[in-house]
C-alpha positions as CSV (number, residue, x, y, z in Angstrom):
1,M,-0.2,-0.3,0.0
2,K,1.1,3.5,-0.4
3,I,0.9,5.4,3.2
4,L,1.3,9.2,3.6
5,I,2.2,9.9,7.2
6,S,2.2,13.0,9.2
7,A,5.3,13.1,11.5
8,Y,6.4,16.9,12.4
9,A,8.7,15.6,14.8
10,C,10.7,12.5,13.4
11,E,14.6,11.8,14.2
12,P,16.4,8.7,14.8
13,G,18.4,8.3,17.9
14,Q,15.9,10.3,19.8
15,G,13.5,9.8,22.7
16,S,10.1,11.6,22.9
17,E,8.2,12.8,19.9
18,P,10.9,12.7,17.6
19,G,11.8,8.9,18.6
20,V,8.1,7.9,18.1
21,G,8.0,9.6,14.6
22,W,11.1,7.7,13.6
23,N,10.2,4.4,14.7
24,V,6.9,4.4,13.4
25,V,7.8,5.3,9.9
26,R,10.8,2.9,9.9
27,E,8.8,-0.1,10.9
28,V,5.9,0.2,8.7
29,S,8.0,0.9,5.9
30,K,8.9,-2.6,6.1
31,Y,5.6,-3.4,4.8
32,H,4.4,-0.3,2.9
33,H,5.7,2.4,0.4
34,V,5.7,5.3,2.9
35,W,5.9,9.2,2.3
36,V,6.7,11.1,5.4
37,L,6.0,14.8,6.1
38,T,8.5,16.4,8.2
39,S,10.3,19.5,9.4
40,H,13.5,20.3,7.9
41,C,15.3,20.4,11.6
42,H,15.4,16.5,11.4
43,R,16.8,16.4,8.0
44,P,20.7,16.1,8.7
45,A,19.9,13.0,11.2
46,I,17.5,11.4,8.9
47,E,19.9,11.6,6.0
48,T,22.8,10.7,7.9
49,E,20.9,7.3,9.2
50,L,19.4,6.3,5.5
51,A,23.2,6.9,4.1
52,R,24.4,4.1,6.6
53,N,21.0,2.1,6.5
54,P,19.1,2.8,3.2
55,Q,15.5,2.3,3.7
56,S,14.0,1.6,0.1
57,Q,10.4,2.1,0.9
58,L,11.1,5.2,2.8
59,N,10.7,8.5,1.3
60,F,10.9,12.1,3.1
61,I,9.3,15.4,2.3
62,Y,10.8,18.0,4.3
63,L,9.0,21.5,4.8
64,D,8.5,24.3,7.1
65,P,6.3,27.4,6.9
66,F,8.0,30.5,5.1
67,D,11.2,28.3,5.3
68,F,11.1,29.0,9.2
69,Q,12.7,26.1,11.3
70,I,12.6,25.7,15.0
71,N,14.9,22.7,16.4
72,W,12.6,20.6,18.1
73,N,15.4,19.1,20.2
74,H,17.0,22.3,21.4
75,Q,13.9,24.3,22.6
76,G,14.7,26.4,24.9
77,K,12.7,29.3,26.9
78,H,12.5,31.5,23.9
79,T,11.5,28.5,21.4
80,Q,8.9,26.7,23.2
81,K,6.4,29.3,23.1
82,W,6.6,29.5,19.5
83,V,6.8,25.8,18.6
84,Y,2.8,25.1,18.5
85,I,2.2,28.2,16.4
86,H,5.0,26.7,14.1
87,Y,3.2,23.6,14.4
88,Y,0.0,24.6,13.2
89,L,1.4,26.6,10.3
90,W,3.2,23.6,9.3
91,Q,0.0,21.7,9.1
92,I,-1.5,24.2,7.0
93,K,1.5,24.0,4.7
94,A,1.6,20.3,4.8
95,Y,-2.0,20.1,3.6
96,F,-1.2,22.0,0.6
97,V,2.2,20.0,-0.1
98,S,0.0,16.5,0.3
99,C,-2.7,17.6,-2.0
100,S,-0.3,17.8,-4.8
101,L,1.3,14.8,-3.9
102,H,-1.8,12.9,-3.6
103,K,-2.7,13.5,-7.3
104,K,0.5,12.2,-8.4
105,I,1.0,9.2,-6.1
106,K,-2.5,8.2,-5.0
107,F,-2.3,7.5,-1.5
108,D,-4.4,4.5,0.1
109,I,-4.1,5.7,3.8
110,L,-3.3,8.6,6.0
111,H,-1.5,8.4,9.3
112,H,-1.0,11.1,11.5
113,V,2.1,10.2,13.8
114,T,3.2,13.3,15.7
115,Y,2.5,15.6,17.7
116,V,1.0,12.8,20.0
117,K,-1.5,15.5,21.2
118,Y,-5.1,15.2,20.8
119,T,-5.6,19.0,20.7
120,S,-3.0,19.6,17.8
121,P,-4.8,19.7,14.7
122,C,-4.1,17.9,11.5
123,F,-5.2,19.4,8.4
124,L,-4.2,16.5,6.3
125,C,-7.3,14.8,7.5
126,L,-9.3,16.9,4.6
127,L,-7.9,14.7,2.0
128,P,-10.2,12.0,0.5
129,I,-8.5,9.2,1.9
130,P,-8.9,6.9,5.0
131,F,-7.3,8.8,8.0
132,I,-5.8,6.9,11.0
133,W,-5.0,9.4,14.0
134,G,-2.5,8.5,16.5
135,P,-1.7,7.4,19.0
136,V,-2.3,10.5,20.7
137,G,-2.6,11.5,24.1
138,G,-2.9,14.7,26.6
139,G,-6.2,14.0,27.9
140,E,-4.7,13.4,31.3
141,L,-5.4,15.9,34.2
142,I,-3.4,16.2,37.6
143,P,-5.4,14.7,40.2
144,S,-7.6,17.2,42.2
145,N,-5.9,16.5,45.5
146,F,-2.3,17.0,44.0
147,W,-2.7,20.9,43.4
148,Q,-1.7,21.5,47.3
149,S,1.5,19.8,46.6
150,L,2.5,21.8,43.7
151,S,4.7,24.8,43.5
152,L,3.2,28.2,42.7
153,Y,4.8,27.8,39.1
154,G,3.4,24.4,38.9
155,K,-0.1,25.8,40.0
156,V,-0.1,28.3,37.4
157,Y,1.4,26.0,34.7
158,E,-1.6,23.3,35.3
159,F,-3.9,26.1,35.5
160,F,-3.1,27.3,32.1
161,R,-2.7,23.9,30.4
162,S,-6.3,23.3,31.5
163,I,-7.5,26.1,29.5
164,A,-5.2,25.4,26.5
165,R,-6.6,21.7,26.4
166,S,-10.0,23.4,26.6
167,I,-9.8,25.8,23.8
168,G,-7.9,22.9,21.7
169,E,-11.1,21.1,22.2
170,Y,-13.2,23.8,20.7
171,D,-10.7,24.1,17.6
172,P,-12.8,23.0,14.7
173,S,-10.0,21.5,12.9
174,V,-9.2,19.1,15.9
175,R,-12.9,18.0,15.9
176,L,-12.7,17.6,12.1
177,A,-9.9,15.2,12.6
178,A,-11.8,13.2,15.4
179,K,-15.0,13.2,13.0
180,R,-12.9,12.4,9.7
181,S,-10.7,9.6,11.5
182,V,-11.7,5.8,10.6
183,L,-9.3,4.8,13.5
184,A,-8.3,6.6,16.5
185,W,-5.7,5.5,18.6
186,A,-5.4,6.9,22.2
187,T,-2.6,6.3,24.5
188,T,-4.8,6.2,27.9
189,E,-8.6,5.9,28.9
190,E,-8.5,9.5,30.0
191,T,-7.8,10.5,26.1
192,A,-10.0,7.9,24.6
193,C,-13.1,9.5,26.5
194,R,-11.9,12.8,25.3
195,L,-11.7,11.6,21.6
196,R,-15.3,10.2,21.6
197,Q,-16.5,13.2,22.9
198,L,-15.1,15.2,20.0
199,G,-16.8,13.0,17.6
200,A,-14.4,10.1,16.8
201,K,-16.4,6.7,16.3
202,N,-13.6,4.1,16.5
203,V,-11.3,4.8,19.3
204,Q,-8.9,2.1,20.6
205,L,-6.1,2.1,23.6
206,Y,-2.7,1.8,22.3
207,S,0.4,3.2,23.6
208,Q,2.5,5.4,21.4
209,L,5.8,4.0,22.8
210,G,8.1,1.1,22.0
211,I,11.7,-0.2,22.3
212,S,13.6,-1.4,19.2
213,Q,15.5,-4.7,19.1
214,E,18.5,-2.8,19.2
215,E,17.7,-0.8,22.0
216,F,16.6,-4.1,23.8
217,V,19.7,-5.9,23.4
218,S,21.8,-3.1,24.4
219,L,19.5,-2.5,27.6
220,S,18.9,-6.1,28.7
221,K,22.2,-7.4,30.2
222,D,22.6,-9.3,33.1
223,I,20.4,-7.8,35.7
224,K,22.4,-6.7,38.9
225,S,20.9,-7.7,42.0
226,N,23.0,-6.7,44.8
227,L,24.5,-3.0,43.6
228,S,26.0,-1.0,46.3
229,P,24.8,1.6,47.5
230,V,21.2,1.4,47.1
231,R,20.5,3.7,44.5
232,F,17.4,5.0,43.2
233,I,16.8,7.0,40.0
234,S,14.3,9.7,38.4
235,V,14.3,11.1,34.9
236,G,12.9,13.8,33.2
237,R,12.1,17.5,33.0
238,L,12.4,19.1,36.5
239,I,8.7,20.6,36.4
240,S,6.0,20.1,39.0
241,W,3.7,17.7,37.2
242,K,6.7,15.2,37.1
243,G,6.1,14.9,40.8
244,F,9.7,14.7,41.7
245,H,9.1,16.5,44.9
246,L,7.1,13.2,46.0
247,G,10.0,10.9,45.3
248,L,12.2,13.1,47.3
249,A,9.9,13.1,50.3
250,A,9.4,9.4,50.0
251,F,13.2,8.8,49.7
252,A,13.7,10.9,53.0
253,Q,10.8,9.0,54.8
254,A,12.4,5.5,53.8
255,K,15.6,6.4,55.8
256,L,17.4,3.8,54.2
257,P,21.0,3.4,55.2
258,N,23.9,3.4,52.3
259,S,21.5,4.8,49.7
260,E,21.4,7.5,46.9
261,Y,18.9,9.2,44.7
262,W,20.0,10.2,41.4
263,I,17.9,13.0,39.3
264,I,18.5,13.1,35.8
265,G,17.2,16.4,33.7
266,E,16.8,20.0,34.0
267,G,14.0,22.5,34.3
268,C,12.3,25.4,36.2
269,E,11.9,23.3,39.5
270,K,15.5,22.3,40.0
271,Q,16.1,24.9,42.6
272,N,13.1,24.1,44.4
273,L,14.0,20.5,44.5
274,E,17.3,21.2,45.8
275,N,15.7,23.6,48.4
276,I,13.7,20.4,49.4
277,T,16.8,18.1,50.0
278,Q,18.0,20.7,52.3
279,E,14.7,20.9,54.1
280,L,14.5,17.1,54.3
281,G,18.3,16.4,55.3
282,I,19.1,14.4,52.5
283,R,20.9,16.8,50.3
284,K,24.2,14.8,50.6
285,Q,22.4,11.6,49.2
286,V,20.6,13.2,46.3
287,K,22.7,13.9,43.0
288,F,21.5,16.2,40.6
289,W,22.9,15.1,37.3
290,G,21.6,17.6,34.8
291,N,20.7,17.0,31.1
292,L,22.6,13.7,29.7
293,S,22.6,12.3,26.4
294,R,20.4,9.4,25.9
295,N,22.9,6.8,26.2
296,E,24.5,8.4,29.4
297,T,20.9,8.4,30.8
298,L,20.4,4.8,29.8
299,T,23.8,3.9,31.8
300,K,22.7,5.5,34.8
301,I,19.5,3.5,34.9
302,A,21.4,0.3,34.7
303,E,23.4,1.2,37.6
304,C,20.5,1.8,39.9
305,Y,17.9,-0.3,41.8
306,T,14.8,1.1,40.9
307,L,13.4,4.1,38.5
308,I,10.8,6.3,40.5
309,H,8.4,7.9,38.3
310,P,6.0,9.7,40.3
311,S,4.4,11.7,37.5
312,L,1.1,13.1,38.1
313,H,-0.3,13.2,34.2
314,D,1.8,11.5,31.7
315,S,0.6,10.3,28.1
316,G,3.7,8.5,27.8
317,G,6.6,8.1,30.2
318,L,9.3,6.1,27.7
319,V,11.7,6.0,30.5
320,C,9.5,3.3,32.4
321,L,9.9,1.1,29.2
322,E,13.5,1.9,29.4
323,A,14.0,0.8,33.0
324,M,11.7,-2.3,32.3
325,A,14.0,-3.2,29.3
326,A,16.9,-2.8,31.4
327,G,15.9,-5.4,34.2
328,I,14.7,-2.3,36.7
329,P,11.8,-2.2,38.5
330,V,9.3,0.9,38.3
331,I,7.4,2.8,40.9
332,C,4.8,5.0,39.5
333,L,1.6,6.4,40.2
334,N,-1.4,4.6,38.9
335,V,-2.3,7.3,36.4
336,G,-1.7,8.0,32.7
337,G,0.6,6.3,30.3
338,P,2.9,4.6,33.3
339,A,-0.1,2.9,34.4
340,V,-0.8,0.9,31.1
341,Q,3.1,0.1,30.8
342,V,3.6,-1.1,34.2
343,T,1.9,-4.2,36.0
344,E,2.0,-5.7,39.5
345,E,4.3,-8.2,38.1
346,T,6.9,-5.3,36.8
347,G,6.9,-2.8,39.8
348,F,4.5,-1.1,42.1
349,K,1.5,1.3,40.8
350,I,0.5,3.7,43.8
351,P,-2.9,4.9,44.1
352,A,-3.3,8.5,43.4
353,S,-5.2,9.1,46.5
354,T,-3.7,12.1,48.5
355,P,0.0,13.4,48.4
356,E,0.6,11.9,52.0
357,K,-0.5,8.6,51.4
358,V,1.4,8.6,48.0
359,V,4.7,9.7,49.8
360,N,4.1,6.8,52.3
361,N,3.5,4.2,49.7
362,I,6.3,5.0,47.7
363,A,8.6,5.1,50.7
364,Q,7.3,1.5,51.5
365,A,7.7,0.3,48.0
366,M,11.5,1.8,48.1
367,I,12.3,-0.1,51.5
368,C,10.5,-3.6,50.2
369,L,12.6,-3.4,46.9
370,A,15.9,-2.4,48.7
371,K,15.7,-5.3,51.3
372,D,14.6,-8.1,48.7
373,A,16.9,-9.1,46.1
374,D,14.8,-11.8,44.8
375,L,11.8,-9.5,44.4
376,R,14.1,-7.2,42.3
377,L,15.3,-9.9,40.4
378,R,11.7,-11.5,39.2
379,M,10.3,-7.9,38.7
380,G,13.2,-7.1,36.5
381,Q,12.9,-10.1,34.6
382,A,8.9,-9.6,34.1
383,G,9.5,-6.3,33.1
384,Q,11.9,-7.3,30.3
385,K,9.4,-10.0,29.2
386,R,6.7,-7.6,28.8
387,V,8.9,-5.2,26.8
388,R,9.8,-7.9,24.6
389,D,6.2,-9.1,24.0
390,I,4.3,-6.1,23.8
391,F,6.2,-3.1,23.4
392,S,8.5,-4.2,20.7
393,W,8.6,-1.5,17.7
394,E,8.7,-4.4,15.5
395,L,5.6,-5.9,16.8
396,K,4.0,-2.5,16.6
397,G,5.3,-1.9,13.1
398,S,3.7,-4.9,12.1
399,F,0.0,-4.5,14.0
400,M,0.1,-0.9,12.3
401,S,0.6,-2.5,9.0
402,Q,-2.3,-5.2,9.4
403,C,-4.5,-2.0,10.4
404,Y,-3.7,-0.4,7.5
405,Q,-4.7,-3.6,5.4
406,D,-8.0,-4.0,7.5
407,V,-8.8,-0.2,6.9
408,G,-8.1,-0.6,3.4
409,N,-10.1,-3.6,2.7
410,Q,-13.3,-1.9,4.6
411,Q,-13.2,1.0,2.1
C-alpha cells in the first residue's frame, strides 16, 4: 500500500516525540511504501541514518512554513512558546503539499503520528483518503488532591494547561480530525474519553511508545541485583507535574542506610527540588546530574535499583519502558501512560489518593525493593518480558501494517 504519514517530529536516535515519529515510519516501511512529511530540522539526522542504513520504501518530504525552522530537540524558553504556532502553520503547509502529492501518487492511507497530542490539529485529514489518527494523548489531568503539593509555578502551569486543552477541544480542525478518523488510537483511557466526546467513532487504546530490538539487546544485559549503594533514580524535565518532590519526600521517609537518589534532567523546578533536599536533610544523598545524552541516561538507569516515576499526568513515560528493558523495577503512580506500561509483576503502581499517602506508599515500596533482591530480580525479568512481548517496535510496526490493510479492505 501507499501510506502518507504526518510526522512533524521525526528523528532517529531520539526519545520522546521525534523517536516515536522515526520508529513508526521505519517499521511500517518494512511492509508498505511510505511517504513522510516532517520538518527540515530533522533532515541531517535522517539523511545520515539513511546513508548508513538505506530504506528503499521510505521517502521524506521536508517542509516548514515560510522556510522558518524550529529545532525540536533544542527548544529553550524562547522557542517553546513558538513551537505550537509553528506546528499549526506547518500543518497548513503540509496540507497543500500533500494535495499535490496525492494527485501524483494516489495514497491508500493517511496516518497522523506526531505531535502525539489530541488537541494538535491535523489538516491532512481533509484529504479524500482513510485517515488514522494517533496514538495521541494529552487527555490526562492532575488529580485534584495534588494541586496543594505543587509549587506556585506548577499551579499556574496546570491552570493554563487546562485552559489550553479546553480551547484546543473547541478548535474546529481538531473536531474535524476526530470526526473524519476511521481509526483513532488513544494512549490512555482519559484521552480515549476525550476523543469520543470530540466525535471519533472508532477509538482504541494503544501506546505510542516502544523499544527497538537493538535498544532492547543493549539494555537487557545481566540484571545487577546487589549493587552498592542502594540507588534510586528519576529521569525527566524538572517541572512540578513530574512529581519529583514526591519521590524526594518518600526517599527521606524511607531512611534507608547507604542509599542515594539520582535525578537526571533540567527544568524550572530544579532550585525548588534542591531546596527540598536541604529541608529534608538528604542533600548529601541526592545527586542532580542535569541533562545527559540518551546513552548516558540509560547507563545511569542500569546502575540503579529502581526507577521512581511519580508523574501526576503523563501520556507516555518512555523512561519506564527503558527501565523495564534494563531489568529495573518501576515505582509509578497508577495514572496515565505509566499505569498502562507497568503491571504488578514489573513494579509498584501507587494509587493517586493524597500526597501524604502517595509519599508513604512510595517509601514503603522503596524499602521493600531495597531489602528484597529476589523481588527485584523477578520484577526485572518480568519487565523485560513485557517490553519484549508487547512494546517491541518491530511488533508495533507489524500491528500497524495489518491495521492499514484492514482499513483499506473496509473502504
